[in-house]
RODO-2510 file (C-alpha; in nm, 4 decimals, decimal comma):
residues 479
     n   res          X          Y          Z
     1     m    -0,6552     2,8191    -2,3564
     2     l    -0,7516     3,1492    -2,1906
     3     e    -1,1021     3,1191    -2,3298
     4     k    -1,1362     2,7782    -2,1636
     5     f    -1,0011     2,9185    -1,8355
     6     e    -1,2357     3,2171    -1,8399
     7     a    -1,5359     2,9866    -1,8698
     8     s    -1,4774     2,9002    -1,5000
     9     n    -1,5995     3,1483    -1,2388
    10     d    -1,2955     3,0996    -1,0156
    11     f    -1,0526     3,2125    -1,2879
    12     l    -0,9627     3,5788    -1,2332
    13     t    -0,7926     3,8211    -1,4723
    14     f    -0,7125     4,1848    -1,3962
    15     q    -0,4863     4,4526    -1,5392
    16     f    -0,2929     4,7257    -1,3653
    17     p    -0,4593     5,0674    -1,4121
    18     d    -0,1870     5,2242    -1,6252
    19     e    -0,2170     5,2022    -2,0019
    20     d     0,0484     4,9358    -2,0525
    21     g     0,0035     4,7665    -1,7158
    22     y     0,0709     4,4029    -1,6448
    23     t    -0,2059     4,1483    -1,6895
    24     i    -0,2300     3,8922    -1,4109
    25     s    -0,4393     3,5755    -1,4380
    26     y    -0,4892     3,2868    -1,1981
    27     f    -0,7368     3,0418    -1,0491
    28     h    -0,8538     3,1862    -0,7191
    29     s    -0,9288     2,8426    -0,5754
    30     l    -0,5709     2,7226    -0,6332
    31     v    -0,3737     3,0297    -0,5216
    32     n    -0,2592     3,1408    -0,1775
    33     d    -0,4080     3,4917    -0,1431
    34     q    -0,1692     3,6043     0,1301
    35     k     0,1397     3,5038    -0,0647
    36     l    -0,0041     3,6652    -0,3797
    37     h    -0,0599     4,0064    -0,2207
    38     e     0,2474     4,0182     0,0058
    39     h     0,5166     3,8632    -0,2134
    40     i     0,4033     3,9204    -0,5725
    41     l     0,1612     4,2112    -0,6148
    42     a     0,3446     4,4278    -0,3629
    43     v     0,6729     4,3888    -0,5514
    44     i     0,5180     4,4605    -0,8933
    45     k     0,3184     4,7614    -0,7707
    46     d     0,6128     4,9359    -0,6026
    47     q     0,8518     4,8906    -0,8944
    48     p     0,8518     5,0866    -1,2233
    49     r     0,7579     4,8930    -1,5314
    50     r     1,0144     4,6227    -1,5943
    51     s     1,0590     4,3193    -1,8177
    52     l     0,9364     3,9741    -1,7180
    53     r     1,2939     3,8563    -1,6632
    54     q     1,3559     4,1441    -1,4209
    55     i     1,0331     4,0660    -1,2343
    56     k     1,1444     3,7053    -1,2051
    57     g     1,4663     3,8265    -1,0404
    58     d     1,2772     4,0574    -0,8018
    59     i     1,0447     3,7799    -0,6821
    60     p     1,2571     3,4964    -0,5411
    61     m     1,0082     3,2142    -0,5915
    62     e     1,1365     2,8685    -0,6754
    63     d     1,0325     2,7050    -1,0028
    64     s     0,9363     3,0384    -1,1635
    65     k     0,9426     3,0091    -1,5405
    66     e     0,9163     3,2423    -1,8402
    67     t     0,7705     3,0572    -2,1371
    68     s     0,5335     3,0697    -2,4322
    69     e     0,4580     2,6970    -2,4499
    70     v     0,0859     2,6469    -2,4091
    71     a     0,1154     2,3006    -2,2525
    72     v     0,3558     2,4261    -1,9840
    73     i     0,1407     2,7326    -1,9132
    74     q    -0,1720     2,5224    -1,8795
    75     r    -0,0086     2,2690    -1,6485
    76     m     0,1432     2,5306    -1,4174
    77     v    -0,1665     2,7532    -1,4010
    78     m    -0,3797     2,4493    -1,3237
    79     s    -0,1301     2,3603    -1,0491
    80     g    -0,1626     2,6961    -0,8728
    81     s     0,0753     2,9359    -1,0520
    82     i     0,0233     3,3055    -1,1275
    83     m     0,0438     3,4030    -1,4956
    84     i     0,1894     3,7512    -1,5576
    85     q     0,1894     3,9084    -1,9045
    86     s     0,3443     4,2408    -2,0020
    87     r     0,0435     4,2932    -2,2277
    88     k    -0,2632     4,0750    -2,2602
    89     a    -0,1905     4,0056    -2,6264
    90     d     0,1627     3,8757    -2,5542
    91     e     0,2223     3,5048    -2,6033
    92     s     0,5122     3,4902    -2,3583
    93     c     0,4332     3,5068    -1,9887
    94     l     0,5928     3,4634    -1,6475
    95     l     0,4641     3,1809    -1,4272
    96     i     0,5176     3,2108    -1,0526
    97     p     0,4083     2,9223    -0,8239
    98     c     0,1745     3,0438    -0,5519
    99     v    -0,0007     2,7247    -0,4482
   100     h    -0,2664     2,7119    -0,1801
   101     s    -0,2272     2,3605    -0,0454
   102     v    -0,4592     2,2032     0,2097
   103     k    -0,2519     1,9469     0,3992
   104     r    -0,3516     1,6974     0,6632
   105     q    -0,1196     1,6686     0,9597
   106     t     0,0688     1,3418     0,9989
   107     s    -0,1089     1,0965     1,2257
   108     i    -0,0642     0,7431     1,3540
   109     p    -0,0946     0,4520     1,1072
   110     e    -0,4392     0,2939     1,0922
   111     s    -0,4019    -0,0229     0,8825
   112     e    -0,0413    -0,0977     0,9920
   113     y    -0,0545     0,0022     1,3563
   114     t     0,2228    -0,1272     1,5814
   115     v     0,2584    -0,1092     1,9584
   116     a     0,6281    -0,0204     1,9370
   117     g     0,8110     0,1921     1,6843
   118     p     0,7401     0,5277     1,5146
   119     k     0,3834     0,6574     1,5005
   120     e     0,3997     0,8574     1,1768
   121     a     0,1953     0,7751     0,8678
   122     f     0,1878     0,9103     0,5149
   123     v    -0,0594     1,1854     0,4246
   124     e    -0,2107     1,3020     0,0946
   125     s     0,0662     1,5542     0,0258
   126     l     0,3504     1,4150    -0,1862
   127     d     0,5976     1,6783    -0,0647
   128     t     0,5253     1,5877     0,2974
   129     n     0,5703     1,2169     0,2237
   130     l     0,9015     1,2812     0,0466
   131     n     1,0131     1,4827     0,3492
   132     l     0,9364     1,1885     0,5788
   133     i     1,1462     0,9559     0,3623
   134     r     1,4425     1,1900     0,3112
   135     n     1,4609     1,2580     0,6852
   136     r     1,5110     0,8846     0,7337
   137     l     1,7507     0,8393     0,4395
   138     p     1,9566     1,1629     0,4309
   139     i     2,2018     1,0585     0,1598
   140     p     2,2343     1,1753    -0,2025
   141     e     2,2066     0,8173    -0,3311
   142     l     1,8321     0,8280    -0,2622
   143     r     1,6980     0,9102    -0,6076
   144     s     1,3486     1,0288    -0,6980
   145     r     1,2126     1,0314    -1,0537
   146     e     0,8986     1,2312    -1,1201
   147     f     0,6234     1,1452    -1,3694
   148     r     0,2763     1,2677    -1,4630
   149     v     0,0070     1,0011    -1,4917
   150     g    -0,3507     1,0372    -1,6102
   151     s    -0,4384     1,2208    -1,9300
   152     i    -0,6938     1,4337    -1,7427
   153     s    -0,5781     1,4339    -1,3809
   154     q    -0,2049     1,4843    -1,4594
   155     t    -0,1239     1,3481    -1,1156
   156     k     0,2326     1,3732    -0,9951
   157     l     0,4020     1,0379    -0,9280
   158     v     0,7480     0,9723    -0,7833
   159     v     0,9617     0,6574    -0,8039
   160     l     1,2113     0,6220    -0,5181
   161     y     1,5154     0,3952    -0,5139
   162     m     1,8697     0,3778    -0,3777
   163     d     2,1289     0,4318    -0,6465
   164     g     2,4234     0,1926    -0,6213
   165     i     2,2091    -0,0672    -0,4447
   166     v     1,8955    -0,1250    -0,6519
   167     n     1,9004    -0,3416    -0,9620
   168     q     1,8734    -0,0957    -1,2515
   169     q     1,6760    -0,3454    -1,4602
   170     i     1,3933    -0,3341    -1,2056
   171     v     1,3974     0,0467    -1,2179
   172     d     1,3797     0,0411    -1,5985
   173     t     1,0900    -0,2044    -1,5849
   174     v     0,8930     0,0176    -1,3462
   175     v     0,9676     0,3327    -1,5469
   176     q     0,8569     0,1656    -1,8705
   177     r     0,5314     0,0399    -1,7202
   178     i     0,4514     0,3795    -1,5699
   179     g     0,5162     0,5400    -1,9082
   180     d     0,2736     0,2918    -2,0670
   181     i    -0,0137     0,3904    -1,8357
   182     d    -0,2950     0,5208    -2,0553
   183     y    -0,5856     0,6203    -1,8335
   184     d    -0,7715     0,9470    -1,7901
   185     t    -0,7841     0,9921    -1,4115
   186     i    -0,5449     0,8464    -1,1522
   187     v    -0,6716     0,9298    -0,8025
   188     d    -0,4965     0,6725    -0,5842
   189     i    -0,1801     0,4654    -0,5798
   190     s    -0,3880     0,1461    -0,6061
   191     f    -0,4749     0,2456    -0,9655
   192     v    -0,1040     0,2493    -1,0487
   193     g    -0,0465    -0,0810    -0,8721
   194     q    -0,3109    -0,2554    -1,0807
   195     m    -0,1653    -0,1164    -1,4042
   196     i     0,2030    -0,1990    -1,3504
   197     t     0,1684    -0,5367    -1,1806
   198     d     0,3020    -0,8458    -1,3590
   199     n    -0,0213    -1,0477    -1,3646
   200     r    -0,3314    -0,8277    -1,3591
   201     n    -0,5682    -1,1259    -1,3440
   202     s    -0,4184    -1,2857    -1,0340
   203     m    -0,6070    -1,2651    -0,7051
   204     f    -0,2722    -1,2530    -0,5232
   205     p    -0,1295    -0,9010    -0,4824
   206     q     0,2265    -0,8575    -0,6092
   207     l     0,2937    -0,5068    -0,4761
   208     i     0,2552    -0,4035    -0,1131
   209     e     0,0739    -0,0851    -0,0153
   210     t     0,2201     0,0702     0,2980
   211     e     0,1357     0,3821     0,4961
   212     r     0,4468     0,3736     0,7159
   213     p     0,7488     0,5902     0,6219
   214     d     0,9793     0,3736     0,8347
   215     h     0,8706     0,0624     0,6447
   216     l     0,9269     0,2268     0,3059
   217     a     1,2667     0,3672     0,4064
   218     s     1,3751     0,0249     0,5325
   219     v     1,2845    -0,1647     0,2143
   220     i     1,4345     0,1039    -0,0127
   221     s     1,7674     0,0650     0,1657
   222     e     1,7281    -0,3096     0,1164
   223     g     1,7144    -0,2667    -0,2618
   224     k     1,3435    -0,2404    -0,3347
   225     i     1,1546     0,0376    -0,5144
   226     g     0,8948     0,2736    -0,3680
   227     i     0,6230     0,4506    -0,5673
   228     m     0,4293     0,7457    -0,4238
   229     l     0,1411     0,9425    -0,5749
   230     d     0,0251     1,2928    -0,4916
   231     g    -0,3102     1,2712    -0,3157
   232     s    -0,2623     0,9154    -0,1869
   233     p    -0,1640     0,8340     0,1754
   234     h    -0,0073     0,5030     0,0719
   235     a     0,3056     0,3987    -0,1167
   236     l     0,3734     0,0941    -0,3325
   237     v     0,6666    -0,1369    -0,2570
   238     g     0,8133    -0,3960    -0,4916
   239     p     0,9338    -0,6492    -0,5809
   240     n     0,7947    -0,8779    -0,3096
   241     t     0,7646    -1,2443    -0,2227
   242     i     0,4561    -1,4080    -0,0762
   243     i     0,6271    -1,4224     0,2642
   244     s     0,6527    -1,0414     0,2619
   245     f     0,2738    -1,0172     0,2960
   246     f     0,2806    -1,2105     0,6232
   247     s     0,5685    -1,0133     0,7751
   248     s     0,4823    -0,7258     1,0042
   249     f     0,7231    -0,4373     1,0533
   250     e     0,6835    -0,4976     1,4253
   251     d     0,8713    -0,8266     1,3807
   252     y     1,1886    -0,6200     1,3414
   253     l     1,1171    -0,4106     1,6504
   254     q     1,1340    -0,7151     1,8808
   255     i     1,4065    -0,9643     1,9585
   256     w     1,4484    -1,2114     1,6746
   257     n     1,3055    -1,5221     1,8450
   258     l     0,9813    -1,3433     1,9371
   259     g     0,9527    -1,1986     1,5871
   260     t     1,0026    -1,5450     1,4362
   261     s     0,7411    -1,6996     1,6668
   262     f     0,4761    -1,4431     1,5816
   263     r     0,5481    -1,4781     1,2101
   264     l     0,5058    -1,8567     1,2261
   265     i     0,1833    -1,8124     1,4245
   266     r     0,0519    -1,5873     1,1463
   267     l     0,1376    -1,8425     0,8774
   268     f    -0,0352    -2,1191     1,0740
   269     a    -0,3391    -1,8940     1,1271
   270     v    -0,3645    -1,8303     0,7528
   271     l    -0,3543    -2,2016     0,6701
   272     f    -0,6173    -2,2684     0,9358
   273     s    -0,8381    -1,9909     0,7994
   274     i    -0,8230    -2,1368     0,4475
   275     f    -0,8665    -2,5071     0,5242
   276     s    -1,0813    -2,5299     0,8410
   277     s    -1,4293    -2,4973     0,6864
   278     s    -1,3442    -2,7012     0,3764
   279     m    -1,1886    -2,9782     0,5893
   280     y    -1,5115    -2,9935     0,7915
   281     v    -1,7197    -3,0287     0,4734
   282     a    -1,4872    -3,2948     0,3264
   283     v    -1,4725    -3,5042     0,6436
   284     i    -1,8451    -3,4892     0,7231
   285     t    -1,9455    -3,5593     0,3623
   286     y    -1,6951    -3,8293     0,2533
   287     h    -1,4388    -3,9217     0,5201
   288     y    -1,6266    -3,9669     0,8479
   289     q    -1,4041    -4,2698     0,9155
   290     v    -1,1177    -4,0367     1,0119
   291     i    -1,3216    -3,8741     1,2912
   292     p    -1,2062    -3,9938     1,6358
   293     t    -1,4575    -4,2150     1,8171
   294     d    -1,4833    -3,9790     2,1142
   295     l    -1,5710    -3,6896     1,8806
   296     l    -1,8470    -3,8685     1,6881
   297     p    -2,1238    -3,8185     1,9519
   298     v    -2,0497    -3,4449     1,9594
   299     l    -2,0788    -3,4124     1,5814
   300     i    -2,3919    -3,6321     1,5666
   301     s    -2,5680    -3,4267     1,8340
   302     s    -2,4693    -3,0968     1,6722
   303     r    -2,5915    -3,2035     1,3264
   304     g    -2,8919    -3,4083     1,4340
   305     v    -3,1468    -3,1350     1,3627
   306     i    -2,9700    -2,9555     1,0756
   307     p    -3,1810    -2,9839     0,7563
   308     f    -2,9039    -2,8685     0,5219
   309     p    -2,6021    -3,0569     0,3849
   310     p    -2,2598    -2,9500     0,5206
   311     i    -2,1690    -2,7453     0,2106
   312     l    -2,4845    -2,5320     0,2296
   313     e    -2,4394    -2,4924     0,6034
   314     a    -2,0807    -2,3732     0,5527
   315     i    -2,1754    -2,1323     0,2730
   316     i    -2,4489    -1,9787     0,4910
   317     l    -2,2045    -1,9159     0,7744
   318     e    -1,9225    -1,7929     0,5531
   319     g    -2,1621    -1,5606     0,3690
   320     t    -2,2918    -1,4254     0,6992
   321     i    -1,9373    -1,3519     0,8159
   322     e    -1,8630    -1,1665     0,4911
   323     l    -2,1848    -0,9639     0,5230
   324     l    -2,0887    -0,8611     0,8764
   325     r    -1,7409    -0,7637     0,7599
   326     e    -1,8713    -0,5486     0,4764
   327     a    -2,1339    -0,3869     0,6975
   328     s    -1,8823    -0,3002     0,9694
   329     v    -1,6400    -0,1532     0,7125
   330     r    -1,8940     0,0616     0,5243
   331     l    -2,0653     0,2049     0,8319
   332     p    -1,9136     0,4829     1,0479
   333     t    -1,6398     0,3622     1,2819
   334     k    -1,8315     0,3599     1,6114
   335     v    -2,1454     0,2086     1,4621
   336     g    -1,9480    -0,0403     1,2514
   337     s    -1,7630    -0,1926     1,5472
   338     t    -2,0920    -0,2343     1,7340
   339     i    -2,2594    -0,4003     1,4345
   340     g    -1,9667    -0,6404     1,3940
   341     i    -1,9646    -0,7627     1,7545
   342     v    -2,3342    -0,7549     1,8416
   343     g    -2,4460    -0,8769     1,4982
   344     g    -2,2084    -1,1722     1,5092
   345     i    -2,3241    -1,2839     1,8543
   346     v    -2,6953    -1,2385     1,7871
   347     i    -2,6996    -1,3937     1,4389
   348     g    -2,4736    -1,6828     1,5391
   349     s    -2,6785    -1,7717     1,8472
   350     a    -3,0056    -1,7406     1,6559
   351     a    -2,8785    -1,9605     1,3708
   352     v    -2,7746    -2,2388     1,6105
   353     e    -3,0988    -2,2248     1,8099
   354     a    -3,3057    -2,2263     1,4917
   355     g    -3,1227    -2,5370     1,3672
   356     f    -2,9812    -2,3739     1,0558
   357     v    -2,6152    -2,4446     1,1395
   358     s    -2,4281    -2,6627     1,3865
   359     n    -2,2413    -2,5147     1,6791
   360     v    -1,9224    -2,7038     1,5798
   361     l    -1,9108    -2,5400     1,2363
   362     l    -2,0004    -2,2028     1,3895
   363     m    -1,6983    -2,2311     1,6162
   364     l    -1,4713    -2,3308     1,3242
   365     v    -1,5898    -2,0430     1,1041
   366     a    -1,5523    -1,7940     1,3893
   367     l    -1,1968    -1,9144     1,4584
   368     a    -1,1159    -1,9009     1,0864
   369     a    -1,2398    -1,5405     1,0667
   370     l    -1,0371    -1,4531     1,3745
   371     a    -0,7274    -1,6187     1,2260
   372     s    -0,7608    -1,4169     0,9044
   373     f    -0,7368    -1,0949     1,1084
   374     t    -0,3772    -1,1775     1,2032
   375     v    -0,2520    -1,0939     0,8519
   376     p    -0,0647    -0,7597     0,8707
   377     i    -0,1190    -0,6625     0,5023
   378     y    -0,4823    -0,5860     0,4174
   379     q    -0,4448    -0,6788     0,0485
   380     i    -0,3554    -1,0433     0,1127
   381     s    -0,6337    -1,0756     0,3731
   382     n    -0,8886    -1,0070     0,0983
   383     t    -0,7315    -1,2855    -0,1075
   384     i    -0,7598    -1,5273     0,1839
   385     r    -1,1275    -1,4358     0,2231
   386     l    -1,1891    -1,5142    -0,1425
   387     i    -1,0020    -1,8415    -0,1916
   388     r    -1,1901    -2,0138     0,0921
   389     f    -1,4931    -2,0540    -0,1341
   390     p    -1,3176    -2,2524    -0,4140
   391     f    -1,1814    -2,4840    -0,1453
   392     l    -1,5346    -2,5336    -0,0090
   393     l    -1,6661    -2,6294    -0,3528
   394     a    -1,3707    -2,8644    -0,4134
   395     a    -1,4306    -3,0323    -0,0769
   396     q    -1,7980    -3,0874    -0,1626
   397     l    -1,7176    -3,2377    -0,5042
   398     y    -1,4187    -3,4618    -0,4263
   399     g    -1,3545    -3,4526    -0,0521
   400     l    -0,9935    -3,4447     0,0616
   401     f    -0,8802    -3,5206    -0,2922
   402     g    -1,0596    -3,2027    -0,4006
   403     l    -0,8642    -3,0039    -0,1408
   404     v    -0,5386    -3,1485    -0,2705
   405     l    -0,6417    -3,0726    -0,6298
   406     c    -0,7398    -2,7134    -0,5482
   407     s    -0,4143    -2,6666    -0,3565
   408     a    -0,2216    -2,7925    -0,6593
   409     f    -0,3929    -2,5376    -0,8840
   410     i    -0,3138    -2,2542    -0,6407
   411     l     0,0466    -2,3736    -0,6049
   412     s     0,0996    -2,3972    -0,9823
   413     h    -0,0315    -2,0418    -1,0172
   414     l     0,2053    -1,9167    -0,7464
   415     l     0,4991    -2,0940    -0,9112
   416     k     0,4411    -1,8949    -1,2321
   417     l     0,3689    -1,5652    -1,0556
   418     t     0,6337    -1,2910    -1,0414
   419     s     0,6603    -0,9493    -0,8818
   420     l     0,8398    -0,7019    -1,1107
   421     g     1,0166    -0,9999    -1,2653
   422     s     1,1208    -1,1607    -0,9345
   423     p     0,9884    -1,5073    -0,8337
   424     y     0,6893    -1,4847    -0,6024
   425     l     0,7613    -1,8027    -0,4027
   426     e     1,1274    -1,7245    -0,3340
   427     p     1,3091    -1,8561    -0,1245
   428     l     1,0977    -2,1737    -0,1441
   429     y     1,1119    -2,1764    -0,5251
   430     p     1,3719    -2,1299    -0,6496
   431     m     1,5313    -2,2671    -0,3356
   432     r     1,7724    -2,0114    -0,1883
   433     i     1,8914    -2,1083     0,1571
   434     h     2,0576    -1,7718     0,2110
   435     d     1,7241    -1,5860     0,1951
   436     f     1,5629    -1,8020     0,4649
   437     k     1,7247    -1,5709     0,7198
   438     d     1,4334    -1,3280     0,6762
   439     s     1,1410    -1,5275     0,5396
   440     l     0,9702    -1,7987     0,7433
   441     i     1,2058    -1,7092     1,0276
   442     r     1,3831    -1,3889     1,1188
   443     l     1,7412    -1,4233     1,2323
   444     p     1,9235    -1,1519     1,4322
   445     f     2,0437    -0,8441     1,2439
   446     s     2,4038    -0,9596     1,2903
   447     k     2,3247    -1,2638     1,0727
   448     q     2,1682    -1,0586     0,7930
   449     k     2,4946    -0,9402     0,6435
   450     k     2,3783    -0,9547     0,2819
   451     r     2,0724    -0,8264     0,1031
   452     p     1,8192    -1,0764    -0,0400
   453     q     1,9315    -1,2614    -0,3517
   454     f     1,6002    -1,2253    -0,5384
   455     l     1,6472    -0,8451    -0,5528
   456     r     1,9758    -0,8899    -0,7467
   457     t     2,1177    -0,5728    -0,5948
   458     e     2,4388    -0,4101    -0,7155
   459     d     2,5760    -0,3956    -0,3603
   460     r     2,4788    -0,7034    -0,1602
   461     i     2,6721    -0,6250     0,1566
   462     r     2,4700    -0,4696     0,4397
   463     i     2,7172    -0,5054     0,7267
   464     r     3,0807    -0,4119     0,6734
   465     k     3,3326    -0,5978     0,8875
   466     r     3,5463    -0,3835     1,1140
   467     n     3,8809    -0,4698     1,2613
   468     e     3,7828    -0,3386     1,6007
   469     s     3,7990    -0,5835     1,8885
   470     k     3,4799    -0,6307     2,0869
   471     s     3,5141    -0,4939     2,4361
   472     r     3,3183    -0,6641     2,7110
   473     p     3,2243    -0,5095     3,0445
   474     q     3,4208    -0,6376     3,3398
   475     s     3,2319    -0,8976     3,5351
   476     d     3,1509    -0,8160     3,8972
   477     i     3,0848    -1,1790     3,9886
   478     d     3,3491    -1,3493     4,1969
   479     e     3,4510    -1,6721     4,0346
***
């Protein structure tokens, strides 16, 4: 092991000048130099020669360990610990953590930004992220279980749950799947999500990635499980239903009727984004009889000079929108936003003037793209972008019947889909009226007295009844 370490130029080994002096070894790139010289070397230098156990008592560093196990020594030295040997030939050594960690300061959320509410987001440091969660849930029932994933990276992973509330079977399922991960390098939490999900071939995400500590703390207290990875600024949340992907945390920061309205608007926007272009293709190709008489002249004039069939016209526009999206995402932020706006206006106007596409379809595709931006979870928005194309092909082949057939295939897939063993379409299937209080609609907090049924929590009660009488302020209106 030492021979492998010494092959790297940043691995340093030196011995104290006396004949039987201590041998100290460490990776310079992983160690905090100031802490090493002030808290470790200064103590060893000023003390007469002592045993490793005595040195461990003189240096009050947490997680110090005296061991001769090669695997433990390798893991701790590669994590930023100092290795102290009484003599270089000794197999036993003292390991003292002295990590030099480069941490990014907490900032505002980027993908889950809200106007109201806290402005903190997770960072790449696991300890910082755990601190953000424990500050919000300061009770001993919040349990964290640590794992190492990746045969090469040995990345630290933590599973968070609320003991006494969470269903232990879900915890066991997650722990088993994490233990079954067999991959060399895990660099982000999305790797873990793809490996522990129920159906790895489904285009629908089953675990939510969140960057908000308040969101994670809220769902953990509800009975869900959080998974965090060192080096990743996101956390996984599960199990989930499909409605969870259309619910924004800001819905809970507003009065319930506004939150319900915005949630329903999002669901309508998603349906419009999926079906608008394919409905246009189906109606123009097969079912022109359903077009209102007053609208026919508009459609005839818009398509009078178009040389392409509706399906090719729609694919050209949809492909152009996807190219603009990818270009704006991959370019730097300031340039990307300019490309997205200017490119869309210029290309759209040029395509209509050149007679490649009709202005009616251009308006529908633009509205569909705008509607897809209302989805609060980025993962499900990618799914919506993808499934529009099968609906376009089905509309070209069979018209409205093709749309119904494609919808039936998607629905049958969703009926079989689960998230950590929980039904994906709950509360619609299986039908659970009680869980409608926070699905398509959001009722007031006073009505949400029990936790969701699909989580099968050990403690379902969220609001305990009190025998205190409600006091009302005295009215100052003369009656």
